[in-house]
C-alpha positions as CSV (number, residue, x, y, z in Angstrom):
1,M,-30.1,98.2,-98.7
2,S,-29.9,101.5,-96.6
3,D,-26.1,101.0,-96.6
4,L,-26.1,101.3,-100.2
5,T,-25.5,104.6,-102.4
6,P,-28.8,105.3,-104.9
7,E,-26.6,104.1,-107.7
8,Q,-25.4,100.7,-105.9
9,E,-29.0,100.5,-105.2
10,A,-30.1,100.9,-108.9
11,W,-27.9,98.4,-110.0
12,Y,-28.7,96.3,-107.6
13,A,-32.5,96.1,-108.0
14,L,-31.7,95.6,-111.9
15,G,-29.3,92.7,-111.7
16,W,-31.9,91.0,-109.4
17,N,-34.6,92.2,-111.3
18,L,-36.4,94.0,-108.0
19,P,-39.5,96.2,-108.3
20,R,-38.7,99.6,-108.9
21,S,-41.1,100.6,-106.3
22,E,-38.9,99.0,-103.4
23,L,-36.5,101.7,-104.1
24,S,-35.8,105.0,-102.3
25,A,-36.3,107.9,-104.2
26,A,-33.1,108.9,-105.2
27,A,-32.1,105.4,-106.3
28,Q,-35.4,105.2,-108.4
29,L,-34.2,108.2,-110.5
30,E,-30.9,106.3,-111.0
31,Y,-32.8,103.2,-111.6
32,D,-34.3,105.5,-114.5
33,R,-31.3,106.6,-115.8
34,F,-29.4,103.2,-115.9
35,K,-32.4,100.7,-117.3
36,P,-31.7,101.6,-120.8
37,D,-27.9,100.7,-120.9
38,W,-28.9,97.9,-118.8
39,E,-31.4,96.1,-121.0
40,H,-29.1,96.6,-124.0
41,D,-26.8,94.9,-122.0
42,A,-29.1,92.4,-120.9
43,K,-30.1,91.6,-124.4
44,L,-26.5,91.0,-125.6
45,R,-25.9,88.7,-122.6
46,Q,-29.2,86.7,-123.3
47,E,-27.7,86.0,-126.8
48,A,-24.7,84.6,-125.4
49,I,-26.0,82.4,-123.1
50,W,-28.7,81.4,-125.3
51,A,-25.7,80.3,-128.1
52,K,-24.1,78.4,-125.3
53,M,-27.0,76.8,-123.8
54,H,-29.0,76.0,-126.7
55,K,-28.2,73.3,-129.5
56,V,-30.6,72.6,-132.7
57,D,-29.7,69.2,-134.7
58,Q,-29.0,69.2,-138.1
59,T,-32.7,68.5,-139.3
60,G,-33.7,71.3,-136.8
61,T,-36.5,69.5,-135.1
62,T,-34.5,68.7,-132.0
63,H,-33.5,71.4,-129.6
64,K,-31.3,70.7,-126.6
65,F,-30.9,72.9,-123.4
66,C,-28.0,72.5,-120.9
67,F,-27.6,75.7,-118.2
68,H,-24.2,74.4,-117.3
69,P,-22.7,72.5,-120.0
70,H,-19.4,73.2,-119.3
71,R,-19.7,72.0,-115.6
72,Q,-21.2,68.7,-117.1
73,V,-18.5,68.0,-119.4
74,I,-15.6,68.5,-116.7
75,I,-17.6,66.4,-114.2
76,G,-18.1,63.9,-116.7
77,V,-14.5,63.8,-117.6
78,I,-13.4,63.4,-113.8
79,I,-16.0,60.3,-113.6
80,A,-14.5,58.7,-117.0
81,A,-10.7,59.2,-115.8
82,F,-11.8,58.0,-112.2
83,G,-13.4,54.6,-114.2
84,A,-10.9,54.1,-116.5
85,A,-8.4,53.9,-113.7
86,I,-10.6,51.2,-111.7
87,L,-10.9,49.4,-114.9
88,A,-7.3,49.4,-115.6
89,A,-6.9,48.5,-111.9
90,A,-9.2,45.2,-112.4
91,V,-6.9,44.2,-115.5
92,A,-3.8,44.6,-113.1
93,L,-5.5,42.2,-110.4
94,G,-6.3,39.5,-113.2
95,L,-2.9,39.8,-114.3
96,F,-1.3,38.9,-110.9
97,D,-3.8,37.9,-108.7
98,F,-5.2,34.3,-109.6
99,S,-6.9,33.6,-106.0
100,Q,-10.6,33.2,-105.6
101,T,-10.3,36.7,-103.8
102,G,-8.6,38.1,-106.1
103,L,-11.6,37.0,-109.3
104,W,-14.4,38.7,-106.6
105,W,-12.2,42.0,-106.3
106,E,-11.8,41.9,-110.3
107,I,-15.2,41.6,-110.5
108,C,-16.0,44.6,-108.0
109,F,-13.7,46.9,-109.9
110,V,-15.2,45.9,-113.6
111,A,-18.5,46.5,-111.9
112,M,-17.3,50.0,-110.4
113,G,-15.5,51.2,-113.5
114,L,-18.4,50.3,-115.8
115,F,-21.0,51.8,-113.5
116,C,-18.5,55.1,-113.8
117,V,-18.3,55.2,-117.3
118,W,-22.4,55.2,-117.4
119,A,-22.5,57.9,-115.1
120,A,-19.8,59.8,-117.3
121,I,-22.1,59.3,-120.4
122,C,-25.0,60.5,-118.2
123,R,-23.1,63.9,-117.3
124,F,-22.9,64.4,-120.9
125,R,-26.2,64.0,-122.2
126,M,-27.9,66.0,-119.3
127,G,-30.1,68.6,-119.9
128,V,-33.7,68.7,-121.7
129,R,-34.2,68.0,-125.0
130,V,-37.7,69.2,-127.0
131,S,-38.5,66.9,-130.2
132,G,-41.7,67.4,-131.9
133,Q,-44.0,67.2,-129.3
134,K,-42.0,65.4,-126.5
135,L,-40.5,66.8,-123.5
136,I,-37.1,64.7,-123.0
137,I,-35.6,65.6,-119.4
138,R,-32.2,63.8,-118.7
139,N,-30.7,64.1,-115.2
140,E,-28.0,61.8,-113.6
141,V,-29.7,58.9,-113.5
142,W,-33.2,58.7,-114.9
143,T,-34.4,60.3,-118.5
144,H,-38.4,61.2,-118.4
145,I,-40.1,61.0,-121.6
146,I,-43.3,63.2,-121.6
147,D,-45.5,64.1,-124.3
148,A,-46.8,67.7,-124.4
149,S,-50.2,66.5,-124.0
150,D,-49.8,65.4,-120.7
151,V,-48.0,68.3,-119.4
152,R,-50.8,71.0,-117.9
153,A,-48.0,73.7,-117.0
154,I,-44.1,74.5,-116.2
155,T,-43.6,76.6,-113.4
156,L,-40.6,78.1,-111.2
157,K,-40.9,76.5,-107.8
158,P,-38.3,76.5,-105.0
159,K,-36.5,73.6,-104.6
160,N,-33.8,72.7,-101.7
161,I,-30.9,71.5,-103.5
162,S,-28.8,71.5,-99.9
163,E,-29.7,71.9,-96.6
164,V,-29.3,75.7,-96.7
165,R,-29.5,76.3,-100.6
166,T,-32.8,76.9,-102.1
167,H,-32.9,78.1,-105.6
168,W,-35.4,78.3,-108.7
169,E,-36.0,75.3,-110.8
170,P,-38.7,74.6,-113.1
171,W,-41.5,72.3,-111.9
172,V,-43.3,70.2,-114.9
173,E,-46.8,69.8,-113.7
174,L,-48.6,66.8,-115.2
175,T,-52.3,66.2,-116.1
176,S,-52.4,63.4,-113.7
177,G,-51.6,65.0,-110.9
178,R,-47.8,64.2,-110.8
179,G,-44.9,66.4,-111.5
180,V,-40.7,66.0,-112.7
181,W,-38.3,68.6,-111.8
182,I,-36.1,70.0,-114.7
183,Y,-32.9,69.2,-113.0
184,N,-29.9,71.9,-113.2
185,F,-32.1,74.2,-114.7
186,D,-31.1,76.5,-111.9
187,C,-32.7,80.0,-112.1
188,G,-30.7,81.6,-109.3
189,P,-31.1,81.6,-105.4
190,A,-34.8,81.4,-104.2
191,R,-34.4,84.9,-101.5
192,W,-34.2,87.0,-105.0
193,R,-36.1,86.9,-108.2
194,P,-35.2,84.6,-110.9
195,R,-32.5,85.6,-113.2
196,P,-34.4,87.1,-116.2
197,E,-31.9,85.8,-118.9
198,L,-32.6,82.1,-117.7
199,V,-35.9,82.4,-117.5
200,A,-36.5,83.4,-120.9
201,I,-35.1,80.3,-121.8
202,V,-37.5,78.3,-119.6
203,K,-40.7,80.5,-121.4
204,E,-38.8,79.4,-124.9
205,V,-39.0,75.7,-123.8
206,R,-42.8,76.0,-122.9
207,A,-43.6,78.0,-126.1
208,M,-41.9,75.0,-128.0
209,L,-44.5,72.7,-126.1
210,G,-47.2,74.9,-126.5
211,V,-48.1,74.6,-122.5
212,R,-48.9,77.4,-120.5
213,A,-47.6,78.5,-116.9
214,D,-48.2,80.4,-113.6
215,D,-46.7,83.9,-114.3
216,I,-43.2,82.8,-114.3
217,S,-41.7,86.0,-113.7
218,Q,-43.8,86.1,-110.4
219,P,-42.7,82.5,-109.6
220,E,-44.8,80.7,-106.9
221,T,-43.2,81.3,-103.5
222,R,-44.5,78.1,-101.8
223,Q,-42.1,75.3,-100.7
224,D,-43.2,72.0,-102.3
225,A,-44.0,69.2,-99.7
């Protein structure tokens, strides 16, 4: 960070949760000056993120977490609209084409449209639920229901989400030796430390289940095979 001013270096370290010891002497002074205001702002951000990503049912027993709720709703609406268009095409095909070939195309269109509707519903339901002593993980396709007693630990690990991108995501390690990723609990690029306001939500999920983890603020850096 030699090309940054001490003020910029300090803000960068605070923003990415970097150790103060890695900064230059001048930047450490700025770090100490900025830190109280940063912590106050971080608390406000944490409260805003918590309100946005955390929902509780009327009974107060089921907690739902979703890191990107607006994104999932937008994607779900687009998929549902696409499915509705395909179903409309299937209806039109059935009204105007009575051949055997048209019947097969109609069946294919109906199947594709219903699949899109199902995929949209999955998008709307994506996230994590903690209900009693059960952890329910819903992704684009699958739903995993796990008893808290079957969870050995929940730890952040680097996960390849594309050929060029690796991000921190929670890994649920089971007592059986297997494990499950909590999809869409993206805590930031793995080349930096995980975002503390998102890590706090992962910690809350762990606390609700009463399970342990490695030091989540110093997550593992090894890649999963």
